[in-house]
PDB file of N, CA, C and O in Angstrom:
ATOM      1  N   MET A   1       6.365  -4.591  23.241  1.00  0.00           N
ATOM      2  CA  MET A   1       6.190  -3.226  22.807  1.00  0.00           C
ATOM      3  C   MET A   1       6.632  -3.132  21.341  1.00  0.00           C
ATOM      4  O   MET A   1       7.713  -3.599  20.982  1.00  0.00           O
ATOM      5  N   SER A   2       5.805  -2.536  20.519  1.00  0.00           N
ATOM      6  CA  SER A   2       6.147  -2.397  19.105  1.00  0.00           C
ATOM      7  C   SER A   2       7.002  -1.153  18.893  1.00  0.00           C
ATOM      8  O   SER A   2       6.912  -0.173  19.633  1.00  0.00           O
ATOM      9  N   SER A   3       7.826  -1.226  17.867  1.00  0.00           N
ATOM     10  CA  SER A   3       8.668  -0.071  17.557  1.00  0.00           C
ATOM     11  C   SER A   3       8.058   0.702  16.391  1.00  0.00           C
ATOM     12  O   SER A   3       7.280   0.157  15.608  1.00  0.00           O
ATOM     13  N   ILE A   4       8.412   1.947  16.292  1.00  0.00           N
ATOM     14  CA  ILE A   4       7.926   2.794  15.210  1.00  0.00           C
ATOM     15  C   ILE A   4       8.824   2.551  14.006  1.00  0.00           C
ATOM     16  O   ILE A   4      10.039   2.726  14.093  1.00  0.00           O
ATOM     17  N   PRO A   5       8.223   2.140  12.859  1.00  0.00           N
ATOM     18  CA  PRO A   5       9.063   1.859  11.689  1.00  0.00           C
ATOM     19  C   PRO A   5       9.702   3.129  11.142  1.00  0.00           C
ATOM     20  O   PRO A   5       9.115   4.211  11.177  1.00  0.00           O
ATOM     21  N   THR A   6      10.900   2.968  10.645  1.00  0.00           N
ATOM     22  CA  THR A   6      11.614   4.085  10.020  1.00  0.00           C
ATOM     23  C   THR A   6      11.038   4.325   8.626  1.00  0.00           C
ATOM     24  O   THR A   6      10.291   3.499   8.101  1.00  0.00           O
ATOM     25  N   THR A   7      11.389   5.455   8.040  1.00  0.00           N
ATOM     26  CA  THR A   7      10.938   5.724   6.675  1.00  0.00           C
ATOM     27  C   THR A   7      11.551   4.711   5.703  1.00  0.00           C
ATOM     28  O   THR A   7      10.920   4.356   4.707  1.00  0.00           O
ATOM     29  N   VAL A   8      12.747   4.251   5.975  1.00  0.00           N
ATOM     30  CA  VAL A   8      13.387   3.230   5.130  1.00  0.00           C
ATOM     31  C   VAL A   8      12.576   1.936   5.193  1.00  0.00           C
ATOM     32  O   VAL A   8      12.321   1.308   4.165  1.00  0.00           O
ATOM     33  N   GLU A   9      12.178   1.546   6.386  1.00  0.00           N
ATOM     34  CA  GLU A   9      11.365   0.332   6.542  1.00  0.00           C
ATOM     35  C   GLU A   9      10.006   0.491   5.870  1.00  0.00           C
ATOM     36  O   GLU A   9       9.515  -0.439   5.231  1.00  0.00           O
ATOM     37  N   LEU A  10       9.404   1.659   6.013  1.00  0.00           N
ATOM     38  CA  LEU A  10       8.113   1.900   5.367  1.00  0.00           C
ATOM     39  C   LEU A  10       8.235   1.825   3.852  1.00  0.00           C
ATOM     40  O   LEU A  10       7.407   1.195   3.193  1.00  0.00           O
ATOM     41  N   ARG A  11       9.263   2.462   3.294  1.00  0.00           N
ATOM     42  CA  ARG A  11       9.475   2.412   1.835  1.00  0.00           C
ATOM     43  C   ARG A  11       9.681   0.984   1.363  1.00  0.00           C
ATOM     44  O   ARG A  11       9.160   0.596   0.318  1.00  0.00           O
ATOM     45  N   SER A  12      10.429   0.205   2.116  1.00  0.00           N
ATOM     46  CA  SER A  12      10.691  -1.190   1.762  1.00  0.00           C
ATOM     47  C   SER A  12       9.392  -2.006   1.770  1.00  0.00           C
ATOM     48  O   SER A  12       9.147  -2.801   0.862  1.00  0.00           O
ATOM     49  N   THR A  13       8.574  -1.808   2.788  1.00  0.00           N
ATOM     50  CA  THR A  13       7.294  -2.508   2.873  1.00  0.00           C
ATOM     51  C   THR A  13       6.378  -2.107   1.731  1.00  0.00           C
ATOM     52  O   THR A  13       5.732  -2.959   1.120  1.00  0.00           O
ATOM     53  N   ILE A  14       6.318  -0.829   1.444  1.00  0.00           N
ATOM     54  CA  ILE A  14       5.466  -0.329   0.352  1.00  0.00           C
ATOM     55  C   ILE A  14       5.926  -0.905  -0.979  1.00  0.00           C
ATOM     56  O   ILE A  14       5.100  -1.358  -1.771  1.00  0.00           O
ATOM     57  N   ASP A  15       7.227  -0.896  -1.237  1.00  0.00           N
ATOM     58  CA  ASP A  15       7.755  -1.456  -2.488  1.00  0.00           C
ATOM     59  C   ASP A  15       7.379  -2.926  -2.625  1.00  0.00           C
ATOM     60  O   ASP A  15       6.938  -3.365  -3.687  1.00  0.00           O
ATOM     61  N   ARG A  16       7.557  -3.683  -1.546  1.00  0.00           N
ATOM     62  CA  ARG A  16       7.233  -5.111  -1.570  1.00  0.00           C
ATOM     63  C   ARG A  16       5.756  -5.330  -1.838  1.00  0.00           C
ATOM     64  O   ARG A  16       5.389  -6.156  -2.674  1.00  0.00           O
ATOM     65  N   MET A  17       4.913  -4.601  -1.137  1.00  0.00           N
ATOM     66  CA  MET A  17       3.466  -4.769  -1.297  1.00  0.00           C
ATOM     67  C   MET A  17       3.009  -4.332  -2.689  1.00  0.00           C
ATOM     68  O   MET A  17       2.166  -4.990  -3.299  1.00  0.00           O
ATOM     69  N   GLU A  18       3.556  -3.236  -3.189  1.00  0.00           N
ATOM     70  CA  GLU A  18       3.189  -2.792  -4.537  1.00  0.00           C
ATOM     71  C   GLU A  18       3.526  -3.869  -5.569  1.00  0.00           C
ATOM     72  O   GLU A  18       2.726  -4.159  -6.458  1.00  0.00           O
ATOM     73  N   ASN A  19       4.711  -4.456  -5.443  1.00  0.00           N
ATOM     74  CA  ASN A  19       5.115  -5.495  -6.388  1.00  0.00           C
ATOM     75  C   ASN A  19       4.202  -6.712  -6.320  1.00  0.00           C
ATOM     76  O   ASN A  19       3.900  -7.318  -7.348  1.00  0.00           O
ATOM     77  N   VAL A  20       3.765  -7.071  -5.135  1.00  0.00           N
ATOM     78  CA  VAL A  20       2.878  -8.231  -4.978  1.00  0.00           C
ATOM     79  C   VAL A  20       1.484  -7.925  -5.505  1.00  0.00           C
ATOM     80  O   VAL A  20       0.951  -8.687  -6.311  1.00  0.00           O
ATOM     81  N   TYR A  21       0.892  -6.838  -5.070  1.00  0.00           N
ATOM     82  CA  TYR A  21      -0.522  -6.577  -5.393  1.00  0.00           C
ATOM     83  C   TYR A  21      -0.735  -6.109  -6.820  1.00  0.00           C
ATOM     84  O   TYR A  21      -1.836  -6.222  -7.357  1.00  0.00           O
ATOM     85  N   ARG A  22       0.308  -5.588  -7.429  1.00  0.00           N
ATOM     86  CA  ARG A  22       0.223  -5.199  -8.838  1.00  0.00           C
ATOM     87  C   ARG A  22      -0.045  -6.430  -9.714  1.00  0.00           C
ATOM     88  O   ARG A  22      -0.600  -6.303 -10.806  1.00  0.00           O
ATOM     89  N   CYS A  23       0.341  -7.602  -9.246  1.00  0.00           N
ATOM     90  CA  CYS A  23       0.202  -8.852 -10.023  1.00  0.00           C
ATOM     91  C   CYS A  23      -1.208  -9.441  -9.973  1.00  0.00           C
ATOM     92  O   CYS A  23      -1.517 -10.341 -10.754  1.00  0.00           O
ATOM     93  N   TYR A  24      -2.059  -8.965  -9.087  1.00  0.00           N
ATOM     94  CA  TYR A  24      -3.407  -9.513  -8.959  1.00  0.00           C
ATOM     95  C   TYR A  24      -4.337  -8.856  -9.978  1.00  0.00           C
ATOM     96  O   TYR A  24      -4.692  -7.685  -9.849  1.00  0.00           O
ATOM     97  N   GLU A  25      -4.715  -9.613 -10.968  1.00  0.00           N
ATOM     98  CA  GLU A  25      -5.624  -9.105 -12.012  1.00  0.00           C
ATOM     99  C   GLU A  25      -6.926  -8.589 -11.396  1.00  0.00           C
ATOM    100  O   GLU A  25      -7.441  -7.548 -11.806  1.00  0.00           O
ATOM    101  N   GLU A  26      -7.456  -9.321 -10.409  1.00  0.00           N
ATOM    102  CA  GLU A  26      -8.740  -8.958  -9.817  1.00  0.00           C
ATOM    103  C   GLU A  26      -8.692  -7.660  -9.006  1.00  0.00           C
ATOM    104  O   GLU A  26      -9.733  -7.109  -8.647  1.00  0.00           O
ATOM    105  N   ALA A  27      -7.489  -7.179  -8.721  1.00  0.00           N
ATOM    106  CA  ALA A  27      -7.351  -5.929  -7.960  1.00  0.00           C
ATOM    107  C   ALA A  27      -6.845  -4.786  -8.830  1.00  0.00           C
ATOM    108  O   ALA A  27      -6.431  -3.752  -8.305  1.00  0.00           O
ATOM    109  N   SER A  28      -6.871  -4.950 -10.144  1.00  0.00           N
ATOM    110  CA  SER A  28      -6.287  -3.920 -11.013  1.00  0.00           C
ATOM    111  C   SER A  28      -7.000  -2.575 -10.878  1.00  0.00           C
ATOM    112  O   SER A  28      -6.345  -1.533 -10.891  1.00  0.00           O
ATOM    113  N   ALA A  29      -8.311  -2.576 -10.752  1.00  0.00           N
ATOM    114  CA  ALA A  29      -9.040  -1.311 -10.596  1.00  0.00           C
ATOM    115  C   ALA A  29      -8.655  -0.633  -9.279  1.00  0.00           C
ATOM    116  O   ALA A  29      -8.466   0.583  -9.235  1.00  0.00           O
ATOM    117  N   LEU A  30      -8.543  -1.417  -8.217  1.00  0.00           N
ATOM    118  CA  LEU A  30      -8.127  -0.851  -6.931  1.00  0.00           C
ATOM    119  C   LEU A  30      -6.696  -0.332  -7.001  1.00  0.00           C
ATOM    120  O   LEU A  30      -6.380   0.710  -6.427  1.00  0.00           O
ATOM    121  N   PHE A  31      -5.838  -1.058  -7.703  1.00  0.00           N
ATOM    122  CA  PHE A  31      -4.454  -0.614  -7.804  1.00  0.00           C
ATOM    123  C   PHE A  31      -4.351   0.667  -8.616  1.00  0.00           C
ATOM    124  O   PHE A  31      -3.527   1.530  -8.313  1.00  0.00           O
ATOM    125  N   ASN A  32      -5.175   0.797  -9.638  1.00  0.00           N
ATOM    126  CA  ASN A  32      -5.212   2.056 -10.405  1.00  0.00           C
ATOM    127  C   ASN A  32      -5.639   3.212  -9.507  1.00  0.00           C
ATOM    128  O   ASN A  32      -5.057   4.295  -9.564  1.00  0.00           O
ATOM    129  N   ALA A  33      -6.649   2.983  -8.683  1.00  0.00           N
ATOM    130  CA  ALA A  33      -7.096   4.016  -7.746  1.00  0.00           C
ATOM    131  C   ALA A  33      -5.991   4.323  -6.733  1.00  0.00           C
ATOM    132  O   ALA A  33      -5.773   5.479  -6.371  1.00  0.00           O
ATOM    133  N   TYR A  34      -5.306   3.286  -6.285  1.00  0.00           N
ATOM    134  CA  TYR A  34      -4.199   3.461  -5.345  1.00  0.00           C
ATOM    135  C   TYR A  34      -3.133   4.386  -5.938  1.00  0.00           C
ATOM    136  O   TYR A  34      -2.648   5.290  -5.258  1.00  0.00           O
ATOM    137  N   GLU A  35      -2.772   4.165  -7.193  1.00  0.00           N
ATOM    138  CA  GLU A  35      -1.746   4.995  -7.826  1.00  0.00           C
ATOM    139  C   GLU A  35      -2.179   6.456  -7.919  1.00  0.00           C
ATOM    140  O   GLU A  35      -1.354   7.356  -7.761  1.00  0.00           O
ATOM    141  N   LYS A  36      -3.456   6.698  -8.171  1.00  0.00           N
ATOM    142  CA  LYS A  36      -3.966   8.077  -8.195  1.00  0.00           C
ATOM    143  C   LYS A  36      -3.952   8.682  -6.795  1.00  0.00           C
ATOM    144  O   LYS A  36      -3.623   9.855  -6.617  1.00  0.00           O
ATOM    145  N   LEU A  37      -4.310   7.870  -5.808  1.00  0.00           N
ATOM    146  CA  LEU A  37      -4.255   8.343  -4.421  1.00  0.00           C
ATOM    147  C   LEU A  37      -2.836   8.709  -4.024  1.00  0.00           C
ATOM    148  O   LEU A  37      -2.622   9.698  -3.324  1.00  0.00           O
ATOM    149  N   CYS A  38      -1.869   7.923  -4.463  1.00  0.00           N
ATOM    150  CA  CYS A  38      -0.471   8.211  -4.131  1.00  0.00           C
ATOM    151  C   CYS A  38      -0.067   9.587  -4.634  1.00  0.00           C
ATOM    152  O   CYS A  38       0.652  10.316  -3.950  1.00  0.00           O
ATOM    153  N   GLN A  39      -0.523   9.943  -5.818  1.00  0.00           N
ATOM    154  CA  GLN A  39      -0.245  11.279  -6.349  1.00  0.00           C
ATOM    155  C   GLN A  39      -0.851  12.350  -5.444  1.00  0.00           C
ATOM    156  O   GLN A  39      -0.220  13.366  -5.154  1.00  0.00           O
ATOM    157  N   ARG A  40      -2.082  12.104  -5.005  1.00  0.00           N
ATOM    158  CA  ARG A  40      -2.740  13.067  -4.104  1.00  0.00           C
ATOM    159  C   ARG A  40      -2.017  13.158  -2.773  1.00  0.00           C
ATOM    160  O   ARG A  40      -1.819  14.253  -2.246  1.00  0.00           O
ATOM    161  N   PHE A  41      -1.617  12.006  -2.220  1.00  0.00           N
ATOM    162  CA  PHE A  41      -0.884  12.020  -0.952  1.00  0.00           C
ATOM    163  C   PHE A  41       0.358  12.885  -1.087  1.00  0.00           C
ATOM    164  O   PHE A  41       0.655  13.690  -0.204  1.00  0.00           O
ATOM    165  N   GLU A  42       1.080  12.724  -2.181  1.00  0.00           N
ATOM    166  CA  GLU A  42       2.320  13.467  -2.377  1.00  0.00           C
ATOM    167  C   GLU A  42       2.061  14.956  -2.584  1.00  0.00           C
ATOM    168  O   GLU A  42       2.899  15.780  -2.218  1.00  0.00           O
ATOM    169  N   GLN A  43       0.910  15.318  -3.169  1.00  0.00           N
ATOM    170  CA  GLN A  43       0.559  16.730  -3.351  1.00  0.00           C
ATOM    171  C   GLN A  43       0.057  17.362  -2.055  1.00  0.00           C
ATOM    172  O   GLN A  43       0.394  18.502  -1.736  1.00  0.00           O
ATOM    173  N   ASP A  44      -0.749  16.608  -1.317  1.00  0.00           N
ATOM    174  CA  ASP A  44      -1.464  17.174  -0.177  1.00  0.00           C
ATOM    175  C   ASP A  44      -0.735  17.089   1.161  1.00  0.00           C
ATOM    176  O   ASP A  44      -1.013  17.873   2.068  1.00  0.00           O
ATOM    177  N   LEU A  45       0.189  16.149   1.291  1.00  0.00           N
ATOM    178  CA  LEU A  45       0.847  15.930   2.575  1.00  0.00           C
ATOM    179  C   LEU A  45       2.290  16.412   2.511  1.00  0.00           C
ATOM    180  O   LEU A  45       3.025  16.053   1.591  1.00  0.00           O
ATOM    181  N   ALA A  46       2.689  17.206   3.462  1.00  0.00           N
ATOM    182  CA  ALA A  46       4.027  17.784   3.459  1.00  0.00           C
ATOM    183  C   ALA A  46       5.075  16.845   4.052  1.00  0.00           C
ATOM    184  O   ALA A  46       6.235  16.868   3.640  1.00  0.00           O
ATOM    185  N   ASP A  47       4.678  16.040   4.996  1.00  0.00           N
ATOM    186  CA  ASP A  47       5.618  15.184   5.711  1.00  0.00           C
ATOM    187  C   ASP A  47       5.770  13.830   5.009  1.00  0.00           C
ATOM    188  O   ASP A  47       4.775  13.159   4.735  1.00  0.00           O
ATOM    189  N   GLU A  48       7.014  13.429   4.719  1.00  0.00           N
ATOM    190  CA  GLU A  48       7.257  12.158   4.028  1.00  0.00           C
ATOM    191  C   GLU A  48       6.663  10.974   4.789  1.00  0.00           C
ATOM    192  O   GLU A  48       6.116  10.056   4.178  1.00  0.00           O
ATOM    193  N   ARG A  49       6.765  10.992   6.092  1.00  0.00           N
ATOM    194  CA  ARG A  49       6.226   9.890   6.907  1.00  0.00           C
ATOM    195  C   ARG A  49       4.710   9.789   6.736  1.00  0.00           C
ATOM    196  O   ARG A  49       4.172   8.684   6.655  1.00  0.00           O
ATOM    197  N   ASP A  50       4.022  10.920   6.681  1.00  0.00           N
ATOM    198  CA  ASP A  50       2.578  10.911   6.462  1.00  0.00           C
ATOM    199  C   ASP A  50       2.230  10.324   5.092  1.00  0.00           C
ATOM    200  O   ASP A  50       1.268   9.567   4.957  1.00  0.00           O
ATOM    201  N   VAL A  51       3.018  10.680   4.088  1.00  0.00           N
ATOM    202  CA  VAL A  51       2.806  10.133   2.742  1.00  0.00           C
ATOM    203  C   VAL A  51       2.974   8.622   2.773  1.00  0.00           C
ATOM    204  O   VAL A  51       2.128   7.888   2.264  1.00  0.00           O
ATOM    205  N   LEU A  52       4.064   8.158   3.371  1.00  0.00           N
ATOM    206  CA  LEU A  52       4.339   6.720   3.418  1.00  0.00           C
ATOM    207  C   LEU A  52       3.283   5.965   4.206  1.00  0.00           C
ATOM    208  O   LEU A  52       2.849   4.892   3.787  1.00  0.00           O
ATOM    209  N   LEU A  53       2.868   6.504   5.332  1.00  0.00           N
ATOM    210  CA  LEU A  53       1.834   5.839   6.127  1.00  0.00           C
ATOM    211  C   LEU A  53       0.503   5.798   5.383  1.00  0.00           C
ATOM    212  O   LEU A  53      -0.240   4.823   5.502  1.00  0.00           O
ATOM    213  N   SER A  54       0.195   6.835   4.625  1.00  0.00           N
ATOM    214  CA  SER A  54      -1.033   6.861   3.834  1.00  0.00           C
ATOM    215  C   SER A  54      -0.986   5.812   2.727  1.00  0.00           C
ATOM    216  O   SER A  54      -1.967   5.108   2.485  1.00  0.00           O
ATOM    217  N   LYS A  55       0.151   5.714   2.065  1.00  0.00           N
ATOM    218  CA  LYS A  55       0.304   4.687   1.029  1.00  0.00           C
ATOM    219  C   LYS A  55       0.159   3.293   1.638  1.00  0.00           C
ATOM    220  O   LYS A  55      -0.511   2.429   1.072  1.00  0.00           O
ATOM    221  N   ARG A  56       0.773   3.085   2.764  1.00  0.00           N
ATOM    222  CA  ARG A  56       0.715   1.787   3.445  1.00  0.00           C
ATOM    223  C   ARG A  56      -0.724   1.453   3.802  1.00  0.00           C
ATOM    224  O   ARG A  56      -1.153   0.313   3.626  1.00  0.00           O
ATOM    225  N   ALA A  57      -1.468   2.417   4.295  1.00  0.00           N
ATOM    226  CA  ALA A  57      -2.874   2.188   4.651  1.00  0.00           C
ATOM    227  C   ALA A  57      -3.697   1.829   3.414  1.00  0.00           C
ATOM    228  O   ALA A  57      -4.546   0.939   3.467  1.00  0.00           O
ATOM    229  N   ALA A  58      -3.447   2.514   2.312  1.00  0.00           N
ATOM    230  CA  ALA A  58      -4.175   2.216   1.078  1.00  0.00           C
ATOM    231  C   ALA A  58      -3.845   0.812   0.578  1.00  0.00           C
ATOM    232  O   ALA A  58      -4.724   0.107   0.081  1.00  0.00           O
ATOM    233  N   LEU A  59      -2.592   0.405   0.704  1.00  0.00           N
ATOM    234  CA  LEU A  59      -2.210  -0.951   0.313  1.00  0.00           C
ATOM    235  C   LEU A  59      -2.856  -1.997   1.218  1.00  0.00           C
ATOM    236  O   LEU A  59      -3.214  -3.084   0.764  1.00  0.00           O
ATOM    237  N   MET A  60      -3.002  -1.667   2.487  1.00  0.00           N
ATOM    238  CA  MET A  60      -3.690  -2.594   3.398  1.00  0.00           C
ATOM    239  C   MET A  60      -5.149  -2.769   2.995  1.00  0.00           C
ATOM    240  O   MET A  60      -5.706  -3.855   3.160  1.00  0.00           O
ATOM    241  N   MET A  61      -5.774  -1.725   2.471  1.00  0.00           N
ATOM    242  CA  MET A  61      -7.140  -1.829   1.979  1.00  0.00           C
ATOM    243  C   MET A  61      -7.203  -2.806   0.802  1.00  0.00           C
ATOM    244  O   MET A  61      -8.119  -3.625   0.721  1.00  0.00           O
ATOM    245  N   ILE A  62      -6.235  -2.720  -0.102  1.00  0.00           N
ATOM    246  CA  ILE A  62      -6.191  -3.649  -1.232  1.00  0.00           C
ATOM    247  C   ILE A  62      -5.990  -5.069  -0.715  1.00  0.00           C
ATOM    248  O   ILE A  62      -6.655  -5.995  -1.180  1.00  0.00           O
ATOM    249  N   LYS A  63      -5.088  -5.248   0.233  1.00  0.00           N
ATOM    250  CA  LYS A  63      -4.853  -6.576   0.821  1.00  0.00           C
ATOM    251  C   LYS A  63      -6.134  -7.113   1.444  1.00  0.00           C
ATOM    252  O   LYS A  63      -6.494  -8.268   1.215  1.00  0.00           O
ATOM    253  N   TYR A  64      -6.818  -6.299   2.220  1.00  0.00           N
ATOM    254  CA  TYR A  64      -8.069  -6.721   2.850  1.00  0.00           C
ATOM    255  C   TYR A  64      -9.095  -7.125   1.783  1.00  0.00           C
ATOM    256  O   TYR A  64      -9.752  -8.159   1.914  1.00  0.00           O
ATOM    257  N   TRP A  65      -9.231  -6.322   0.742  1.00  0.00           N
ATOM    258  CA  TRP A  65     -10.203  -6.609  -0.313  1.00  0.00           C
ATOM    259  C   TRP A  65      -9.888  -7.944  -0.983  1.00  0.00           C
ATOM    260  O   TRP A  65     -10.784  -8.756  -1.218  1.00  0.00           O
ATOM    261  N   LEU A  66      -8.613  -8.164  -1.287  1.00  0.00           N
ATOM    262  CA  LEU A  66      -8.216  -9.428  -1.912  1.00  0.00           C
ATOM    263  C   LEU A  66      -8.518 -10.616  -0.997  1.00  0.00           C
ATOM    264  O   LEU A  66      -9.054 -11.629  -1.445  1.00  0.00           O
ATOM    265  N   GLU A  67      -8.173 -10.488   0.282  1.00  0.00           N
ATOM    266  CA  GLU A  67      -8.445 -11.567   1.228  1.00  0.00           C
ATOM    267  C   GLU A  67      -9.936 -11.828   1.358  1.00  0.00           C
ATOM    268  O   GLU A  67     -10.373 -12.977   1.418  1.00  0.00           O
ATOM    269  N   ASP A  68     -10.710 -10.758   1.401  1.00  0.00           N
ATOM    270  CA  ASP A  68     -12.165 -10.871   1.544  1.00  0.00           C
ATOM    271  C   ASP A  68     -12.793 -11.541   0.316  1.00  0.00           C
ATOM    272  O   ASP A  68     -13.878 -12.117   0.397  1.00  0.00           O
ATOM    273  N   ASN A  69     -12.086 -11.456  -0.830  1.00  0.00           N
ATOM    274  CA  ASN A  69     -12.574 -12.062  -2.057  1.00  0.00           C
ATOM    275  C   ASN A  69     -11.864 -13.373  -2.392  1.00  0.00           C
ATOM    276  O   ASN A  69     -11.909 -13.843  -3.529  1.00  0.00           O
ATOM    277  N   GLY A  70     -11.215 -13.949  -1.399  1.00  0.00           N
ATOM    278  CA  GLY A  70     -10.661 -15.287  -1.533  1.00  0.00           C
ATOM    279  C   GLY A  70      -9.261 -15.410  -2.097  1.00  0.00           C
ATOM    280  O   GLY A  70      -8.813 -16.526  -2.357  1.00  0.00           O
ATOM    281  N   ALA A  71      -8.556 -14.320  -2.296  1.00  0.00           N
ATOM    282  CA  ALA A  71      -7.196 -14.396  -2.838  1.00  0.00           C
ATOM    283  C   ALA A  71      -6.221 -14.756  -1.712  1.00  0.00           C
ATOM    284  O   ALA A  71      -6.413 -14.370  -0.559  1.00  0.00           O
ATOM    285  N   ASP A  72      -5.197 -15.488  -2.063  1.00  0.00           N
ATOM    286  CA  ASP A  72      -4.134 -15.822  -1.117  1.00  0.00           C
ATOM    287  C   ASP A  72      -3.112 -14.685  -1.118  1.00  0.00           C
ATOM    288  O   ASP A  72      -2.362 -14.521  -2.081  1.00  0.00           O
ATOM    289  N   THR A  73      -3.084 -13.905  -0.044  1.00  0.00           N
ATOM    290  CA  THR A  73      -2.165 -12.762   0.028  1.00  0.00           C
ATOM    291  C   THR A  73      -0.988 -13.042   0.943  1.00  0.00           C
ATOM    292  O   THR A  73      -0.326 -12.103   1.384  1.00  0.00           O
ATOM    293  N   SER A  74      -0.711 -14.280   1.239  1.00  0.00           N
ATOM    294  CA  SER A  74       0.365 -14.613   2.169  1.00  0.00           C
ATOM    295  C   SER A  74       1.734 -14.169   1.668  1.00  0.00           C
ATOM    296  O   SER A  74       2.655 -14.002   2.467  1.00  0.00           O
ATOM    297  N   ARG A  75       1.882 -13.976   0.368  1.00  0.00           N
ATOM    298  CA  ARG A  75       3.180 -13.530  -0.177  1.00  0.00           C
ATOM    299  C   ARG A  75       3.382 -12.034  -0.031  1.00  0.00           C
ATOM    300  O   ARG A  75       4.487 -11.542  -0.258  1.00  0.00           O
ATOM    301  N   GLY A  76       2.340 -11.294   0.344  1.00  0.00           N
ATOM    302  CA  GLY A  76       2.451  -9.847   0.446  1.00  0.00           C
ATOM    303  C   GLY A  76       2.376  -9.380   1.841  1.00  0.00           C
ATOM    304  O   GLY A  76       2.455  -8.177   2.094  1.00  0.00           O
TER     305      GLY A  76
END
């Protein structure tokens, strides 16, 4: 049975993933879009957990795109 991550765990995962994916030159356009989306999430969503889960989902999209284009994302 999986546990529900805390907001602290979500923030830690997001920080780690942001640091990793920010380094991929080939994902810079996606990361720029991600940063704009984060602003929207923070404006549009009232609940911190919803904001964090939305950011995490957007980062997973970047991870998927990188993997689909042959990048090694094992560090993220």
